[in-house]
DSSP file (Angstrom, degrees, kcal/mol; ACC not computed):
  #  RESIDUE AA STRUCTURE BP1 BP2  ACC     N-H-->O    O-->H-N    N-H-->O    O-->H-N    TCO  KAPPA ALPHA  PHI   PSI    X-CA   Y-CA   Z-CA
    1    1 A M     >        0   0    0      0, 0.0     4,-2.2     0, 0.0    16,-0.2   0.000 360.0 360.0 360.0 -42.5  -15.0  -22.9   56.7
    2    2 A A  H  >  +     0   0    0      2,-0.2     4,-2.1     1,-0.2     5,-0.2   0.916 360.0  49.3 -65.0 -42.3  -12.8  -20.5   54.7
    3    3 A V  H  > S+     0   0    0      1,-0.2     4,-3.0     2,-0.2     5,-0.3   0.923 111.1  49.3 -64.3 -44.1  -15.8  -18.5   53.4
    4    4 A R  H  > S+     0   0    0      1,-0.2     4,-2.9     2,-0.2    -1,-0.2   0.903 109.2  53.6 -61.7 -39.9  -17.3  -18.2   56.9
    5    5 A G  H  <>S+     0   0    0     -4,-2.2     5,-2.6     2,-0.2     4,-0.5   0.891 113.1  42.7 -61.4 -39.5  -14.0  -17.0   58.2
    6    6 A I  H ><5S+     0   0    0     -4,-2.1     3,-0.7     3,-0.2    -2,-0.2   0.943 116.4  46.1 -72.1 -47.7  -13.8  -14.3   55.6
    7    7 A V  H 3<5S+     0   0    0     -4,-3.0    -2,-0.2     1,-0.2    -3,-0.2   0.905 121.3  38.0 -61.8 -41.8  -17.4  -13.2   55.9
    8    8 A E  T 3<5S-     0   0    0     -4,-2.9    -1,-0.2    -5,-0.3    -2,-0.2   0.474 105.5-127.0 -87.8  -1.8  -17.3  -13.2   59.7
    9    9 A K  T < 5 +     0   0    0     -3,-0.7    43,-2.2    -4,-0.5     2,-0.6   0.941  55.0 156.8  52.4  51.2  -13.7  -11.8   59.8
   10   10 A N     >< -     0   0    0     -5,-2.6     4,-1.6    41,-0.2     3,-0.2  -0.913  33.1-169.2-116.4 106.9  -12.8  -14.7   62.1
   11   11 A K  H  > S+     0   0    0     -2,-0.6     4,-2.4     1,-0.2     5,-0.2   0.839  87.0  58.4 -62.8 -35.8   -9.1  -15.6   62.1
   12   12 A T  H  > S+     0   0    0      1,-0.2     4,-2.4     2,-0.2    -1,-0.2   0.901 104.8  49.7 -64.7 -40.5   -9.8  -18.9   64.0
   13   13 A K  H  > S+     0   0    0      2,-0.2     4,-2.1    -3,-0.2    -1,-0.2   0.867 110.5  50.6 -67.4 -35.4  -12.1  -20.2   61.3
   14   14 A L  H  X S+     0   0    0     -4,-1.6     4,-2.1     2,-0.2    -2,-0.2   0.916 109.7  50.5 -65.9 -41.7   -9.5  -19.4   58.7
   15   15 A F  H  X S+     0   0    0     -4,-2.4     4,-2.0     1,-0.2    -2,-0.2   0.924 110.8  49.2 -60.0 -44.3   -6.9  -21.2   60.7
   16   16 A Q  H  X S+     0   0    0     -4,-2.4     4,-1.3     1,-0.2    -1,-0.2   0.873 108.2  54.0 -64.6 -36.8   -9.3  -24.2   61.0
   17   17 A A  H  < S+     0   0    0     -4,-2.1     4,-0.4     1,-0.2     3,-0.3   0.899 108.5  48.9 -64.1 -39.6   -9.9  -24.1   57.2
   18   18 A I  H >< S+     0   0    0     -4,-2.1     3,-1.2     1,-0.2    -1,-0.2   0.863 105.9  57.7 -67.4 -35.4   -6.2  -24.3   56.6
   19   19 A L  H 3< S+     0   0    0     -4,-2.0    -1,-0.2     1,-0.2    -2,-0.2   0.811  99.3  60.3 -63.9 -27.8   -5.9  -27.2   59.0
   20   20 A L  T 3< S+     0   0    0     -4,-1.3    -1,-0.2    -3,-0.3    -2,-0.2   0.647  79.4 103.5 -74.2 -14.8   -8.4  -29.1   56.9
   21   21 A D    <>  -     0   0    0     -3,-1.2     4,-2.2    -4,-0.4     5,-0.2  -0.569  68.0-146.7 -70.3 122.6   -6.1  -28.9   53.8
   22   22 A P  H  > S+     0   0    0      0, 0.0     4,-1.7     0, 0.0    -1,-0.2   0.857  95.9  52.0 -61.3 -36.7   -4.4  -32.4   53.4
   23   23 A L  H  > S+     0   0    0      2,-0.2     4,-1.5     1,-0.2     5,-0.2   0.925 109.4  49.2 -67.7 -42.5   -1.2  -31.0   52.1
   24   24 A T  H  > S+     0   0    0      1,-0.2     4,-3.0     2,-0.2     3,-0.5   0.935 111.5  50.1 -59.9 -45.7   -0.8  -28.5   55.0
   25   25 A G  H  < S+     0   0    0     -4,-2.2    -1,-0.2     1,-0.2    -2,-0.2   0.815 110.2  50.6 -63.1 -30.5   -1.5  -31.4   57.5
   26   26 A A  H  < S+     0   0    0     -4,-1.7    -1,-0.2    -5,-0.2    -2,-0.2   0.763 120.7  33.4 -77.2 -24.5    1.1  -33.5   55.8
   27   27 A M  H  < S+     0   0    0     -4,-1.5     2,-0.3    -3,-0.5    -2,-0.2   0.757 117.2  42.2-102.9 -29.6    3.8  -30.9   55.9
   28   28 A L     <  -     0   0    0     -4,-3.0    -1,-0.1    -5,-0.2     2,-0.1  -0.881  68.4-126.5-126.6 150.4    3.2  -28.9   59.1
   29   29 A T     >  -     0   0    0     -2,-0.3     4,-2.4     1,-0.1     5,-0.2  -0.360  41.8-101.5 -77.6 170.6    2.3  -29.5   62.7
   30   30 A I  H  > S+     0   0    0      1,-0.2     4,-2.4     2,-0.2     5,-0.2   0.928 125.2  48.9 -60.2 -44.1   -0.7  -27.7   64.2
   31   31 A E  H  > S+     0   0    0      1,-0.2     4,-2.4     2,-0.2    -1,-0.2   0.900 110.4  49.8 -64.3 -41.0    1.6  -25.3   65.9
   32   32 A E  H  > S+     0   0    0      2,-0.2     4,-2.3     1,-0.2    -1,-0.2   0.884 110.7  51.1 -64.6 -37.3    3.6  -24.6   62.7
   33   33 A T  H  X S+     0   0    0     -4,-2.4     4,-2.5     2,-0.2    -2,-0.2   0.913 108.8  50.8 -64.9 -41.9    0.3  -24.0   60.9
   34   34 A R  H  X S+     0   0    0     -4,-2.4     4,-2.4     1,-0.2    -2,-0.2   0.923 111.0  48.9 -61.3 -43.6   -0.8  -21.5   63.6
   35   35 A N  H  X S+     0   0    0     -4,-2.4     4,-2.5     1,-0.2    -1,-0.2   0.896 109.9  51.8 -61.9 -40.4    2.6  -19.7   63.2
   36   36 A M  H  X S+     0   0    0     -4,-2.3     4,-2.5     2,-0.2    -2,-0.2   0.927 110.2  48.3 -62.7 -45.0    2.1  -19.7   59.4
   37   37 A V  H  X S+     0   0    0     -4,-2.5     4,-2.4     2,-0.2    -2,-0.2   0.919 111.3  50.3 -61.7 -44.1   -1.4  -18.1   59.7
   38   38 A D  H  X S+     0   0    0     -4,-2.4     4,-2.1     1,-0.2    -1,-0.2   0.913 111.4  48.7 -60.0 -43.2   -0.1  -15.5   62.2
   39   39 A E  H  X S+     0   0    0     -4,-2.5     4,-2.6     2,-0.2    -2,-0.2   0.886 109.8  52.2 -63.7 -39.5    2.8  -14.7   59.8
   40   40 A M  H  X S+     0   0    0     -4,-2.5     4,-1.8     2,-0.2    -2,-0.2   0.921 109.8  48.5 -63.4 -42.4    0.3  -14.4   56.9
   41   41 A F  H  < S+     0   0    0     -4,-2.4     7,-0.2     1,-0.2    -2,-0.2   0.886 112.5  48.8 -67.0 -37.3   -1.9  -12.0   58.9
   42   42 A K  H >< S+     0   0    0     -4,-2.1     3,-1.3     1,-0.2    -2,-0.2   0.926 111.7  48.8 -65.2 -44.0    1.1   -9.9   59.8
   43   43 A A  H 3< S+     0   0    0     -4,-2.6     3,-0.2     1,-0.3    -2,-0.2   0.811 120.2  37.3 -65.6 -31.1    2.3   -9.8   56.2
   44   44 A E  T >X S+     0   0    0     -4,-1.8     3,-2.0    -5,-0.2     4,-1.0  -0.070  74.7 133.7-111.9  32.3   -1.1   -8.8   54.9
   45   45 A K  T <4  +     0   0    0     -3,-1.3     3,-0.2     1,-0.3    -1,-0.2   0.770  67.0  61.8 -57.3 -28.5   -2.1   -6.5   57.8
   46   46 A D  T 34 S+     0   0    0     -3,-0.2    -1,-0.3     1,-0.2     3,-0.2   0.784 113.5  36.3 -67.7 -24.4   -3.4   -3.8   55.5
   47   47 A Y  T <4 S+     0   0    0     -3,-2.0    -1,-0.2    -6,-0.1    -2,-0.2   0.513 112.4  57.8-104.4  -7.7   -6.0   -6.2   54.2
   48   48 A T    ><  +     0   0    0     -4,-1.0     3,-1.4    -7,-0.2    -1,-0.1   0.045  67.7 140.8-115.0  25.1   -6.8   -8.1   57.4
   49   49 A K  T 3   +     0   0    0      1,-0.2     3,-0.1    -3,-0.2    -3,-0.0  -0.431  66.0  28.4 -66.9 141.4   -7.9   -5.3   59.6
   50   50 A G  T 3  S+     0   0    0      1,-0.3     2,-0.3    -2,-0.1    -1,-0.2   0.386  81.7 136.5  90.8  -3.0  -10.9   -6.1   61.8
   51   51 A Y    <         0   0    0     -3,-1.4    -1,-0.3     1,-0.1   -41,-0.2  -0.584 360.0 360.0 -78.1 139.5  -10.3   -9.9   62.1
   52   52 A K              0   0    0    -43,-2.2   -42,-0.2    -2,-0.3    -1,-0.1   0.383 360.0 360.0-106.8 360.0  -10.7  -11.3   65.6
C-alpha cells in the first residue's frame, strides 16, 4: 500500500498504509492518524508536491 501510494502520488493510499501499522493503531485514533499524515505532508511540502 505504501509503495503504491508513493508511485501513484496518492496521499490517501499512504494514509491507509499508516493505518495498517499496528503500533499506530494502538496509539492513535483514525482522526489523529489523519492529522498526523496531514502534518507530515505540510512539514515535507518540498518533497511531496504533486500528491493528490
